KEVO-279618 format. One record per residue (C-alpha): residue in three letters; residue number from 1; chain; y, z negated, x negated. Coordinates in Angstrom, 1 decimal, decimal comma. Layout:
<recs>
(rec 'ALA' NUM 'A' (Y Z X))
...
</recs>
This chain:
<recs>
(rec 'MET' 1 'A' (120,8 -43,0 -42,4))
(rec 'THR' 2 'A' (121,2 -42,5 -46,2))
(rec 'THR' 3 'A' (117,9 -40,8 -47,1))
(rec 'TRP' 4 'A' (115,5 -38,4 -45,5))
(rec 'HIS' 5 'A' (111,8 -38,1 -46,3))
(rec 'GLU' 6 'A' (110,7 -34,6 -47,0))
(rec 'PRO' 7 'A' (107,0 -34,1 -46,2))
(rec 'ALA' 8 'A' (104,8 -32,8 -49,0))
(rec 'ARG' 9 'A' (103,7 -29,2 -48,8))
(rec 'ASP' 10 'A' (101,8 -26,5 -50,7))
(rec 'LEU' 11 'A' (103,9 -23,9 -52,4))
(rec 'THR' 12 'A' (103,0 -20,3 -53,0))
(rec 'VAL' 13 'A' (102,7 -19,4 -56,7))
(rec 'ALA' 14 'A' (105,0 -16,4 -56,9))
(rec 'ALA' 15 'A' (104,4 -15,7 -60,6))
(rec 'ASP' 16 'A' (102,2 -16,9 -63,4))
(rec 'VAL' 17 'A' (103,5 -15,7 -66,8))
(rec 'ASP' 18 'A' (103,6 -16,5 -70,5))
(rec 'VAL' 19 'A' (107,3 -17,2 -70,7))
(rec 'LEU' 20 'A' (109,7 -18,0 -68,0))
(rec 'VAL' 21 'A' (113,5 -18,0 -68,6))
(rec 'ALA' 22 'A' (115,8 -19,9 -66,2))
(rec 'GLY' 23 'A' (119,3 -18,5 -66,2))
(rec 'ALA' 24 'A' (120,4 -15,0 -67,0))
(rec 'GLY' 25 'A' (123,6 -15,5 -69,0))
(rec 'PRO' 26 'A' (123,8 -14,2 -72,5))
(rec 'ALA' 27 'A' (121,3 -16,8 -73,8))
(rec 'GLY' 28 'A' (118,8 -16,4 -71,0))
(rec 'PHE' 29 'A' (119,1 -12,6 -71,0))
(rec 'ALA' 30 'A' (118,5 -12,4 -74,7))
(rec 'ALA' 31 'A' (115,6 -14,8 -74,5))
(rec 'ALA' 32 'A' (113,8 -12,7 -71,8))
(rec 'VAL' 33 'A' (114,3 -9,4 -73,6))
(rec 'CYS' 34 'A' (113,1 -10,8 -77,0))
(rec 'ALA' 35 'A' (110,1 -12,6 -75,6))
(rec 'ALA' 36 'A' (109,0 -9,5 -73,7))
(rec 'ARG' 37 'A' (109,4 -7,4 -76,8))
(rec 'MET' 38 'A' (107,1 -9,7 -78,6))
(rec 'GLY' 39 'A' (104,4 -8,9 -76,0))
(rec 'ALA' 40 'A' (104,7 -12,0 -73,9))
(rec 'LYS' 41 'A' (104,5 -11,6 -70,1))
(rec 'THR' 42 'A' (108,0 -12,7 -69,3))
(rec 'ILE' 43 'A' (110,1 -13,3 -66,2))
(rec 'LEU' 44 'A' (113,8 -14,1 -65,9))
(rec 'VAL' 45 'A' (115,1 -16,1 -63,0))
(rec 'GLU' 46 'A' (118,8 -16,1 -61,9))
(rec 'GLN' 47 'A' (120,6 -17,5 -58,9))
(rec 'ALA' 48 'A' (123,3 -14,8 -58,8))
(rec 'GLY' 49 'A' (122,8 -11,2 -57,8))
(rec 'ALA' 50 'A' (123,4 -9,8 -61,3))
(rec 'VAL' 51 'A' (122,4 -10,4 -64,8))
(rec 'GLY' 52 'A' (124,9 -11,6 -67,4))
(rec 'GLY' 53 'A' (126,3 -14,9 -66,2))
(rec 'MET' 54 'A' (129,9 -15,4 -67,3))
(rec 'THR' 55 'A' (130,0 -12,0 -69,1))
(rec 'THR' 56 'A' (129,6 -10,2 -65,8))
(rec 'VAL' 57 'A' (129,7 -12,4 -62,6))
(rec 'GLY' 58 'A' (132,2 -14,6 -64,4))
(rec 'LEU' 59 'A' (134,5 -11,6 -65,3))
(rec 'MET' 60 'A' (134,9 -12,7 -68,9))
(rec 'SER' 61 'A' (137,4 -10,7 -70,9))
(rec 'HIS' 62 'A' (135,7 -10,3 -74,3))
(rec 'TRP' 63 'A' (132,9 -11,5 -76,6))
(rec 'THR' 64 'A' (134,6 -14,5 -78,2))
(rec 'GLY' 65 'A' (133,6 -15,5 -81,7))
(rec 'ALA' 66 'A' (132,8 -13,7 -84,9))
(rec 'SER' 67 'A' (129,0 -14,0 -85,0))
(rec 'ARG' 68 'A' (127,4 -11,2 -87,0))
(rec 'GLY' 69 'A' (124,1 -9,5 -86,4))
(rec 'GLY' 70 'A' (121,1 -10,6 -84,4))
(rec 'PHE' 71 'A' (120,6 -9,7 -80,8))
(rec 'TYR' 72 'A' (124,3 -10,0 -80,1))
(rec 'GLY' 73 'A' (125,0 -7,1 -82,5))
(rec 'GLU' 74 'A' (122,5 -4,9 -80,6))
(rec 'LEU' 75 'A' (123,9 -5,8 -77,2))
(rec 'LEU' 76 'A' (127,5 -5,2 -78,4))
(rec 'LYS' 77 'A' (126,6 -1,8 -79,7))
(rec 'LYS' 78 'A' (124,8 -0,8 -76,5))
(rec 'SER' 79 'A' (127,5 -2,1 -74,1))
(rec 'ALA' 80 'A' (130,7 -1,4 -75,9))
(rec 'ASP' 81 'A' (133,1 0,7 -73,8))
(rec 'LEU' 82 'A' (135,6 1,3 -76,5))
(rec 'GLY' 83 'A' (135,9 1,7 -80,2))
(rec 'GLY' 84 'A' (138,7 1,1 -82,7))
(rec 'GLU' 85 'A' (140,9 -1,8 -83,6))
(rec 'PHE' 86 'A' (144,0 -3,4 -82,2))
(rec 'GLU' 87 'A' (146,1 -6,3 -83,3))
(rec 'GLY' 88 'A' (144,1 -9,4 -82,9))
(rec 'GLY' 89 'A' (140,6 -7,9 -82,4))
(rec 'SER' 90 'A' (138,1 -5,1 -82,1))
(rec 'ALA' 91 'A' (138,1 -3,0 -78,9))
(rec 'SER' 92 'A' (134,3 -3,0 -79,0))
(rec 'GLN' 93 'A' (134,4 -6,7 -78,1))
(rec 'ILE' 94 'A' (136,1 -6,0 -74,8))
(rec 'ILE' 95 'A' (133,7 -6,5 -71,9))
(rec 'ASN' 96 'A' (133,4 -4,0 -69,1))
(rec 'PRO' 97 'A' (131,4 -6,2 -66,7))
(rec 'GLU' 98 'A' (130,2 -3,3 -64,5))
(rec 'ARG' 99 'A' (128,9 -1,3 -67,4))
(rec 'LEU' 100 'A' (127,3 -4,4 -68,9))
(rec 'LYS' 101 'A' (125,4 -5,3 -65,7))
(rec 'THR' 102 'A' (123,7 -1,9 -65,8))
(rec 'VAL' 103 'A' (123,0 -2,1 -69,6))
(rec 'MET' 104 'A' (121,4 -5,5 -69,2))
(rec 'LEU' 105 'A' (119,1 -4,3 -66,4))
(rec 'GLU' 106 'A' (118,1 -1,3 -68,5))
(rec 'MET' 107 'A' (117,3 -3,5 -71,5))
(rec 'LEU' 108 'A' (115,2 -5,9 -69,4))
(rec 'GLU' 109 'A' (113,3 -3,0 -67,9))
(rec 'GLY' 110 'A' (112,8 -1,3 -71,3))
(rec 'ALA' 111 'A' (111,4 -4,6 -72,7))
(rec 'GLY' 112 'A' (109,0 -5,0 -69,8))
(rec 'ALA' 113 'A' (110,5 -8,3 -68,6))
(rec 'GLY' 114 'A' (110,3 -9,2 -65,0))
(rec 'LEU' 115 'A' (113,3 -10,3 -63,0))
(rec 'ARG' 116 'A' (114,0 -12,4 -59,9))
(rec 'LEU' 117 'A' (117,6 -12,5 -58,8))
(rec 'TYR' 118 'A' (119,0 -14,6 -55,9))
(rec 'SER' 119 'A' (116,7 -17,4 -56,9))
(rec 'PHE' 120 'A' (118,0 -20,9 -57,4))
(rec 'VAL' 121 'A' (116,1 -23,2 -59,7))
(rec 'ALA' 122 'A' (115,2 -26,3 -57,6))
(rec 'GLY' 123 'A' (113,2 -28,2 -60,3))
(rec 'PRO' 124 'A' (110,5 -28,1 -62,8))
(rec 'VAL' 125 'A' (106,7 -28,0 -62,3))
(rec 'MET' 126 'A' (105,5 -31,0 -64,3))
(rec 'GLU' 127 'A' (102,1 -32,0 -65,6))
(rec 'GLY' 128 'A' (102,8 -35,4 -67,1))
(rec 'LYS' 129 'A' (105,4 -34,7 -69,8))
(rec 'GLN' 130 'A' (104,6 -31,0 -69,9))
(rec 'VAL' 131 'A' (106,8 -28,4 -68,1))
(rec 'GLY' 132 'A' (104,4 -25,9 -66,6))
(rec 'GLY' 133 'A' (106,9 -23,8 -64,7))
(rec 'ILE' 134 'A' (109,7 -24,1 -62,1))
(rec 'ILE' 135 'A' (110,3 -24,3 -58,4))
(rec 'THR' 136 'A' (112,7 -21,9 -56,8))
(rec 'GLU' 137 'A' (114,5 -21,7 -53,5))
(rec 'SER' 138 'A' (115,4 -18,2 -52,2))
(rec 'LYS' 139 'A' (115,3 -15,9 -49,2))
(rec 'SER' 140 'A' (111,5 -15,9 -49,8))
(rec 'GLY' 141 'A' (111,4 -19,6 -49,3))
(rec 'ARG' 142 'A' (110,4 -22,4 -51,7))
(rec 'GLU' 143 'A' (108,0 -21,1 -54,4))
(rec 'ALA' 144 'A' (106,4 -22,1 -57,7))
(rec 'LEU' 145 'A' (106,5 -19,9 -60,8))
(rec 'LEU' 146 'A' (104,2 -21,0 -63,5))
(rec 'ALA' 147 'A' (104,5 -20,4 -67,3))
(rec 'ARG' 148 'A' (103,0 -21,4 -70,6))
(rec 'VAL' 149 'A' (106,6 -22,0 -72,0))
(rec 'VAL' 150 'A' (109,8 -22,4 -70,0))
(rec 'ILE' 151 'A' (113,2 -21,7 -71,6))
(rec 'ASP' 152 'A' (116,1 -23,5 -70,0))
(rec 'ALA' 153 'A' (119,2 -21,3 -70,3))
(rec 'THR' 154 'A' (120,9 -22,5 -67,2))
(rec 'GLY' 155 'A' (124,0 -23,7 -69,1))
(rec 'ASP' 156 'A' (123,9 -27,1 -67,4))
(rec 'GLY' 157 'A' (120,2 -27,6 -68,3))
(rec 'ASP' 158 'A' (119,0 -28,1 -64,8))
(rec 'VAL' 159 'A' (115,4 -27,7 -65,7))
(rec 'ALA' 160 'A' (115,6 -30,1 -68,7))
(rec 'ALA' 161 'A' (117,5 -32,7 -66,7))
(rec 'GLN' 162 'A' (115,0 -32,9 -63,9))
(rec 'ALA' 163 'A' (112,1 -32,8 -66,4))
(rec 'GLY' 164 'A' (113,4 -36,0 -67,9))
(rec 'VAL' 165 'A' (115,0 -34,8 -71,2))
(rec 'PRO' 166 'A' (117,6 -37,4 -72,3))
(rec 'PHE' 167 'A' (121,2 -36,2 -72,2))
(rec 'HIS' 168 'A' (124,8 -37,4 -72,0))
(rec 'LEU' 169 'A' (127,7 -35,7 -70,1))
(rec 'GLY' 170 'A' (130,7 -34,4 -72,0))
(rec 'ARG' 171 'A' (132,5 -36,3 -74,8))
(rec 'GLU' 172 'A' (130,5 -39,1 -76,4))
(rec 'ASN' 173 'A' (133,1 -41,8 -76,0))
(rec 'ASP' 174 'A' (134,1 -41,4 -72,4))
(rec 'GLY' 175 'A' (132,1 -38,5 -70,8))
(rec 'GLY' 176 'A' (135,2 -36,3 -70,5))
(rec 'MET' 177 'A' (134,4 -32,6 -70,1))
(rec 'GLN' 178 'A' (136,4 -29,4 -70,7))
(rec 'PRO' 179 'A' (138,2 -28,0 -67,7))
(rec 'ALA' 180 'A' (137,0 -25,3 -65,4))
(rec 'SER' 181 'A' (138,6 -21,8 -64,9))
(rec 'ILE' 182 'A' (138,3 -18,7 -62,7))
(rec 'MET' 183 'A' (138,9 -15,5 -64,6))
(rec 'PHE' 184 'A' (140,8 -12,8 -62,8))
(rec 'LYS' 185 'A' (142,2 -9,3 -63,5))
(rec 'VAL' 186 'A' (145,6 -7,8 -62,7))
(rec 'GLY' 187 'A' (146,4 -4,1 -62,5))
(rec 'GLY' 188 'A' (149,7 -2,2 -62,9))
(rec 'VAL' 189 'A' (150,4 -3,5 -66,4))
(rec 'ASP' 190 'A' (152,5 -1,3 -68,7))
(rec 'TYR' 191 'A' (150,4 -1,5 -71,9))
(rec 'SER' 192 'A' (153,1 0,1 -73,9))
(rec 'ASN' 193 'A' (155,4 -2,9 -73,4))
(rec 'ALA' 194 'A' (152,8 -5,6 -72,5))
(rec 'LEU' 195 'A' (152,3 -8,9 -74,3))
(rec 'PHE' 196 'A' (148,7 -10,2 -75,0))
(rec 'PRO' 197 'A' (148,8 -13,9 -76,1))
(rec 'GLY' 198 'A' (145,1 -14,5 -77,0))
(rec 'GLY' 199 'A' (145,2 -18,1 -78,1))
(rec 'PHE' 200 'A' (147,0 -21,3 -77,1))
(rec 'ALA' 201 'A' (149,2 -21,2 -80,2))
(rec 'ASP' 202 'A' (150,2 -17,6 -79,6))
(rec 'THR' 203 'A' (153,6 -17,3 -78,0))
(rec 'PHE' 204 'A' (156,5 -14,8 -77,7))
(rec 'PRO' 205 'A' (160,2 -15,0 -77,1))
(rec 'VAL' 206 'A' (161,0 -13,5 -73,7))
(rec 'PRO' 207 'A' (164,4 -13,1 -72,1))
(rec 'GLU' 208 'A' (164,2 -16,5 -70,3))
(rec 'GLY' 209 'A' (162,8 -18,4 -73,4))
(rec 'ASP' 210 'A' (159,5 -19,2 -75,1))
(rec 'LEU' 211 'A' (156,6 -17,9 -73,1))
(rec 'GLN' 212 'A' (154,2 -20,8 -73,4))
(rec 'THR' 213 'A' (157,1 -23,3 -72,7))
(rec 'LEU' 214 'A' (158,0 -21,4 -69,6))
(rec 'ALA' 215 'A' (154,4 -21,5 -68,4))
(rec 'ARG' 216 'A' (154,4 -25,3 -68,8))
(rec 'LYS' 217 'A' (157,5 -25,4 -66,7))
(rec 'HIS' 218 'A' (156,8 -22,9 -63,9))
(rec 'LEU' 219 'A' (153,0 -22,9 -63,4))
(rec 'PRO' 220 'A' (151,3 -25,4 -61,1))
(rec 'PRO' 221 'A' (149,6 -28,2 -63,1))
(rec 'PRO' 222 'A' (147,1 -28,4 -64,6))
(rec 'ALA' 223 'A' (147,6 -24,7 -65,2))
(rec 'GLY' 224 'A' (150,3 -24,1 -67,8))
(rec 'HIS' 225 'A' (149,2 -21,8 -70,5))
(rec 'VAL' 226 'A' (149,3 -18,0 -70,9))
(rec 'LEU' 227 'A' (146,1 -16,2 -72,1))
(rec 'LEU' 228 'A' (146,1 -12,4 -71,5))
(rec 'TYR' 229 'A' (143,5 -10,0 -72,7))
(rec 'ARG' 230 'A' (143,1 -6,2 -72,8))
(rec 'SER' 231 'A' (140,5 -4,6 -70,7))
(rec 'SER' 232 'A' (138,6 -1,3 -71,0))
(rec 'LEU' 233 'A' (140,6 0,1 -68,0))
(rec 'PRO' 234 'A' (144,1 1,5 -68,2))
(rec 'GLY' 235 'A' (146,8 -0,9 -66,9))
(rec 'VAL' 236 'A' (144,3 -3,7 -66,3))
(rec 'VAL' 237 'A' (144,5 -7,1 -68,0))
(rec 'THR' 238 'A' (142,1 -10,0 -67,8))
(rec 'CYS' 239 'A' (143,8 -13,4 -67,3))
(rec 'ASN' 240 'A' (142,3 -16,8 -68,4))
(rec 'MET' 241 'A' (145,0 -19,0 -66,9))
(rec 'THR' 242 'A' (143,6 -21,0 -64,0))
(rec 'ASN' 243 'A' (142,7 -24,5 -64,8))
(rec 'CYS' 244 'A' (141,1 -27,5 -63,1))
(rec 'THR' 245 'A' (140,5 -30,8 -65,0))
(rec 'GLY' 246 'A' (138,2 -33,7 -64,3))
(rec 'VAL' 247 'A' (135,4 -31,4 -63,1))
(rec 'ASP' 248 'A' (131,7 -32,4 -63,4))
(rec 'GLY' 249 'A' (130,0 -29,0 -63,2))
(rec 'THR' 250 'A' (126,7 -30,7 -62,2))
(rec 'LYS' 251 'A' (128,2 -31,9 -58,9))
(rec 'THR' 252 'A' (128,6 -29,6 -55,9))
(rec 'GLU' 253 'A' (131,7 -31,4 -54,7))
(rec 'ASP' 254 'A' (133,4 -30,9 -58,0))
(rec 'LEU' 255 'A' (132,5 -27,2 -58,2))
(rec 'THR' 256 'A' (133,9 -26,8 -54,7))
(rec 'ARG' 257 'A' (137,2 -28,6 -55,6))
(rec 'ALA' 258 'A' (137,5 -26,5 -58,8))
(rec 'GLU' 259 'A' (137,1 -23,3 -56,8))
(rec 'ARG' 260 'A' (139,8 -24,4 -54,4))
(rec 'VAL' 261 'A' (142,2 -25,6 -57,2))
(rec 'CYS' 262 'A' (141,8 -22,5 -59,4))
(rec 'ARG' 263 'A' (142,1 -20,0 -56,6))
(rec 'GLY' 264 'A' (145,1 -21,8 -55,3))
(rec 'GLN' 265 'A' (146,8 -21,1 -58,7))
(rec 'ILE' 266 'A' (146,2 -17,4 -58,8))
(rec 'ASP' 267 'A' (149,2 -16,2 -56,7))
(rec 'ALA' 268 'A' (151,6 -18,5 -58,6))
(rec 'ILE' 269 'A' (150,2 -17,1 -61,9))
(rec 'VAL' 270 'A' (150,7 -13,5 -60,8))
(rec 'GLY' 271 'A' (154,2 -14,3 -59,7))
(rec 'PHE' 272 'A' (154,9 -15,9 -63,1))
(rec 'LEU' 273 'A' (153,6 -12,8 -64,9))
(rec 'ARG' 274 'A' (155,8 -10,5 -62,8))
(rec 'ARG' 275 'A' (158,9 -12,7 -63,3))
(rec 'PHE' 276 'A' (158,7 -13,6 -67,0))
(rec 'VAL' 277 'A' (156,3 -11,4 -69,0))
(rec 'PRO' 278 'A' (157,3 -8,0 -70,2))
(rec 'GLY' 279 'A' (155,0 -5,2 -69,1))
(rec 'TYR' 280 'A' (153,8 -7,2 -66,1))
(rec 'GLU' 281 'A' (156,8 -6,6 -63,8))
(rec 'ASN' 282 'A' (154,7 -4,5 -61,4))
(rec 'SER' 283 'A' (151,3 -6,2 -61,9))
(rec 'TYR' 284 'A' (149,1 -7,3 -58,9))
(rec 'LEU' 285 'A' (145,9 -9,1 -58,4))
(rec 'LEU' 286 'A' (143,0 -6,7 -58,7))
(rec 'SER' 287 'A' (139,8 -8,8 -58,7))
(rec 'SER' 288 'A' (138,6 -12,4 -59,5))
(rec 'ALA' 289 'A' (135,3 -13,8 -60,7))
(rec 'SER' 290 'A' (132,7 -14,9 -58,1))
(rec 'LEU' 291 'A' (131,4 -17,5 -60,6))
(rec 'ILE' 292 'A' (133,6 -20,3 -61,8))
(rec 'GLY' 293 'A' (133,7 -20,9 -65,6))
(rec 'ILE' 294 'A' (132,2 -24,3 -66,5))
(rec 'ARG' 295 'A' (132,6 -24,9 -70,2))
(rec 'GLU' 296 'A' (130,8 -28,2 -70,7))
(rec 'THR' 297 'A' (128,4 -30,5 -68,9))
(rec 'ARG' 298 'A' (125,1 -31,9 -70,3))
(rec 'HIS' 299 'A' (124,4 -32,3 -74,0))
(rec 'PHE' 300 'A' (120,6 -32,8 -74,4))
(rec 'GLU' 301 'A' (118,8 -34,8 -77,1))
(rec 'GLY' 302 'A' (116,8 -32,5 -79,3))
(rec 'GLU' 303 'A' (114,8 -33,0 -82,4))
(rec 'TYR' 304 'A' (118,2 -32,6 -84,2))
(rec 'THR' 305 'A' (121,8 -32,9 -83,0))
(rec 'LEU' 306 'A' (124,2 -30,4 -84,5))
(rec 'THR' 307 'A' (127,5 -32,0 -85,5))
(rec 'GLU' 308 'A' (131,0 -30,8 -86,3))
(rec 'LYS' 309 'A' (130,4 -31,9 -89,9))
(rec 'ASP' 310 'A' (127,4 -29,4 -90,1))
(rec 'ILE' 311 'A' (129,8 -26,6 -88,9))
(rec 'LEU' 312 'A' (132,7 -27,5 -91,2))
(rec 'GLU' 313 'A' (130,3 -27,6 -94,2))
(rec 'ALA' 314 'A' (128,7 -24,3 -93,2))
(rec 'ARG' 315 'A' (125,3 -26,0 -93,5))
(rec 'VAL' 316 'A' (122,3 -23,9 -94,0))
(rec 'PHE' 317 'A' (119,3 -25,7 -92,4))
(rec 'GLU' 318 'A' (115,8 -25,1 -93,7))
(rec 'ASP' 319 'A' (114,6 -24,6 -90,1))
(rec 'TRP' 320 'A' (117,5 -22,2 -89,2))
(rec 'ALA' 321 'A' (117,0 -20,3 -86,0))
(rec 'VAL' 322 'A' (120,5 -18,9 -85,6))
(rec 'THR' 323 'A' (122,5 -17,6 -88,6))
(rec 'LYS' 324 'A' (126,0 -16,4 -89,3))
(rec 'ALA' 325 'A' (127,5 -18,2 -86,3))
(rec 'HIS' 326 'A' (131,2 -18,5 -86,5))
(rec 'PHE' 327 'A' (133,9 -19,9 -84,2))
(rec 'ASN' 328 'A' (136,6 -22,6 -84,2))
(rec 'PHE' 329 'A' (136,6 -25,9 -82,3))
(rec 'ASP' 330 'A' (137,8 -24,4 -78,9))
(rec 'VAL' 331 'A' (138,4 -27,6 -76,9))
(rec 'HIS' 332 'A' (140,5 -26,9 -73,9))
(rec 'ASN' 333 'A' (142,7 -29,8 -72,9))
(rec 'LEU' 334 'A' (140,6 -32,3 -70,9))
(rec 'THR' 335 'A' (143,7 -33,5 -69,0))
(rec 'GLY' 336 'A' (146,1 -30,6 -68,8))
(rec 'ALA' 337 'A' (146,9 -27,1 -70,0))
(rec 'GLY' 338 'A' (146,5 -25,7 -73,5))
(rec 'LEU' 339 'A' (144,4 -26,9 -76,4))
(rec 'ASP' 340 'A' (143,1 -30,4 -76,6))
(rec 'GLU' 341 'A' (144,3 -32,6 -79,4))
(rec 'THR' 342 'A' (140,8 -32,5 -80,9))
(rec 'GLY' 343 'A' (140,7 -28,7 -80,9))
(rec 'LEU' 344 'A' (141,3 -26,5 -83,8))
(rec 'GLN' 345 'A' (141,9 -22,7 -83,4))
(rec 'LYS' 346 'A' (144,5 -21,3 -85,9))
(rec 'HIS' 347 'A' (143,8 -22,1 -89,5))
(rec 'PHE' 348 'A' (140,2 -23,1 -88,8))
(rec 'PRO' 349 'A' (139,1 -24,1 -92,4))
(rec 'GLN' 350 'A' (135,6 -22,7 -92,3))
(rec 'GLU' 351 'A' (135,2 -19,0 -92,6))
(rec 'ARG' 352 'A' (131,6 -18,6 -93,8))
(rec 'GLY' 353 'A' (129,8 -19,2 -90,6))
(rec 'TYR' 354 'A' (127,0 -21,7 -90,0))
(rec 'THR' 355 'A' (123,4 -21,9 -89,0))
(rec 'ILE' 356 'A' (121,7 -23,7 -86,0))
(rec 'PRO' 357 'A' (118,3 -25,3 -86,7))
(rec 'TYR' 358 'A' (115,3 -24,7 -84,5))
(rec 'ARG' 359 'A' (115,1 -28,4 -83,8))
(rec 'CYS' 360 'A' (118,3 -28,2 -81,7))
(rec 'LEU' 361 'A' (116,4 -26,0 -79,3))
(rec 'VAL' 362 'A' (113,4 -28,4 -79,0))
(rec 'PRO' 363 'A' (114,1 -31,2 -76,5))
(rec 'ARG' 364 'A' (112,9 -34,7 -77,1))
(rec 'ASN' 365 'A' (110,1 -36,2 -75,1))
(rec 'ILE' 366 'A' (109,2 -33,2 -73,0))
(rec 'ASP' 367 'A' (106,8 -30,4 -74,0))
(rec 'GLY' 368 'A' (106,5 -26,8 -72,9))
(rec 'LEU' 369 'A' (110,3 -26,4 -72,9))
(rec 'LEU' 370 'A' (112,9 -24,8 -75,1))
(rec 'LEU' 371 'A' (116,7 -25,0 -74,7))
(rec 'ALA' 372 'A' (119,0 -22,0 -75,2))
(rec 'GLY' 373 'A' (122,8 -21,7 -74,8))
(rec 'ARG' 374 'A' (125,5 -24,4 -74,4))
(rec 'ASN' 375 'A' (122,9 -27,0 -73,3))
(rec 'ILE' 376 'A' (121,2 -27,3 -76,8))
(rec 'SER' 377 'A' (121,4 -30,5 -78,8))
(rec 'GLY' 378 'A' (124,9 -31,0 -80,3))
(rec 'THR' 379 'A' (128,0 -33,1 -80,2))
(rec 'HIS' 380 'A' (130,9 -32,5 -77,9))
(rec 'LEU' 381 'A' (133,0 -31,0 -80,8))
(rec 'ALA' 382 'A' (130,2 -28,9 -82,2))
(rec 'HIS' 383 'A' (129,5 -27,6 -78,7))
(rec 'SER' 384 'A' (133,1 -26,3 -78,5))
(rec 'SER' 385 'A' (132,1 -23,9 -81,3))
(rec 'TYR' 386 'A' (128,6 -22,8 -80,4))
(rec 'ARG' 387 'A' (129,1 -22,5 -76,7))
(rec 'VAL' 388 'A' (130,6 -19,1 -77,0))
(rec 'MET' 389 'A' (128,6 -16,1 -75,8))
(rec 'PRO' 390 'A' (127,8 -14,2 -79,0))
(rec 'ILE' 391 'A' (126,3 -17,4 -80,5))
(rec 'CYS' 392 'A' (124,5 -18,2 -77,2))
(rec 'ALA' 393 'A' (123,0 -14,7 -77,2))
(rec 'ASN' 394 'A' (121,5 -15,2 -80,7))
(rec 'MET' 395 'A' (120,2 -18,6 -79,6))
(rec 'GLY' 396 'A' (118,4 -16,8 -76,8))
(rec 'GLN' 397 'A' (116,9 -14,4 -79,3))
(rec 'ALA' 398 'A' (115,5 -17,3 -81,3))
(rec 'ALA' 399 'A' (114,2 -19,1 -78,2))
(rec 'GLY' 400 'A' (112,6 -16,0 -76,8))
(rec 'ILE' 401 'A' (110,8 -15,2 -80,0))
(rec 'ALA' 402 'A' (109,7 -18,8 -80,5))
(rec 'ALA' 403 'A' (108,3 -19,0 -76,9))
(rec 'ALA' 404 'A' (106,3 -15,8 -77,4))
(rec 'LEU' 405 'A' (104,9 -17,1 -80,7))
(rec 'CYS' 406 'A' (103,9 -20,4 -79,1))
(rec 'VAL' 407 'A' (102,0 -18,5 -76,4))
(rec 'HIS' 408 'A' (100,3 -16,1 -79,0))
(rec 'ASN' 409 'A' (99,3 -19,0 -81,3))
(rec 'GLY' 410 'A' (98,4 -21,5 -78,6))
(rec 'VAL' 411 'A' (100,9 -24,2 -79,8))
(rec 'SER' 412 'A' (103,7 -26,1 -78,2))
(rec 'PRO' 413 'A' (107,3 -25,4 -79,1))
(rec 'ARG' 414 'A' (107,4 -28,7 -81,1))
(rec 'ALA' 415 'A' (104,4 -27,7 -83,2))
(rec 'LEU' 416 'A' (105,5 -24,1 -83,9))
(rec 'PRO' 417 'A' (105,7 -23,5 -87,7))
(rec 'VAL' 418 'A' (109,4 -22,5 -88,2))
(rec 'ALA' 419 'A' (108,3 -20,1 -90,9))
(rec 'ASP' 420 'A' (106,6 -18,0 -88,3))
(rec 'LEU' 421 'A' (109,8 -17,8 -86,3))
(rec 'GLN' 422 'A' (111,9 -17,0 -89,3))
(rec 'LYS' 423 'A' (109,6 -14,2 -90,4))
(rec 'ALA' 424 'A' (109,9 -12,7 -86,9))
(rec 'LEU' 425 'A' (113,7 -13,0 -87,0))
(rec 'ARG' 426 'A' (113,8 -11,4 -90,5))
(rec 'ASN' 427 'A' (111,8 -8,5 -89,1))
(rec 'GLN' 428 'A' (114,6 -8,1 -86,6))
(rec 'GLY' 429 'A' (117,3 -8,1 -89,3))
(rec 'VAL' 430 'A' (118,3 -11,8 -88,9))
(rec 'ASP' 431 'A' (118,6 -13,7 -92,2))
(rec 'VAL' 432 'A' (120,8 -16,4 -93,8))
</recs>
């Protein structure tokens, strides 16, 4: 038997709202808060037991990227555990995931947004080519949640894919996708003597040789690079060193394999740190993420596709929805450790930042739906820049405001006058 017929059944409508946001990572969280602040009845749906996605459940080390202003600026100010500067960054960018979980809940409650955790998005509610809500699976059973506008901030675009929005997986020429990682923390680090290589090109001479070269030699492939980040806790360092290539994050079997591979590397990595890296001689595994980090899956077709050329030229679009976004082409090696040959971190030539047009958030063919986060419409290389969390948070701000305006004005996301969105963004301090 290769198929099973599931009988049709009536589902309980668990909520009927103006704006429904699927996925509570930085993009979805921002979208929900901003839509609710605009007066829209809003609900945020998340499969994990906490808000924040990779920032919290994924144990991310810091807010990567140099985006300025917008909702990200507000969130950074409210959640920062530390102040001051250190070589290579600002202490305010360091993430304390436990503090951030609480801050995010407080901001959702303050905005008046509803929240349903432990709820897996099983598919969209469709009325022809119009998304009218989502179907969830949870301890409460299979339920329908209806909305005037749905924002897909699931990262992988699970709602958009099942709704029929066209997409391609990974790199345009071969479908290759960036590798997966599990973040983890070690304790017992001597900060006064510790090394903190924060990029693939960052290395140090240690007694046994060059640090990154030693990692290639001694760590189990496809692990083989050293990325170590300060935390907000004394003696604790966040490690971004596990690596699993050839993973399709839209497939359960690949996610399971990535979990096994990455977890199987952690003990060897800790042993490597203790043996080779100054300051880590007495380090030990402290905690690991309960959400694997998937960097890239579906790229959806929107009304416009952002390209690497747009980013390199710092293009200012007339229909801008996100401004002052800045990051390099952070393409992790698709076949091994380190930076991919197409990536560009040090000496990135564009320092001015760029804008993302509203059209990238509007999917082709399907109405009642907006995209926010790494699943917006962009090329593989452009995605390697805008996928970082500060930029995704500001995408969520734009999507949440746009969704609320659509409800208030009785128009579809595709028909929303972008001038209305930009006026609302300017009122919140966002401008080009």
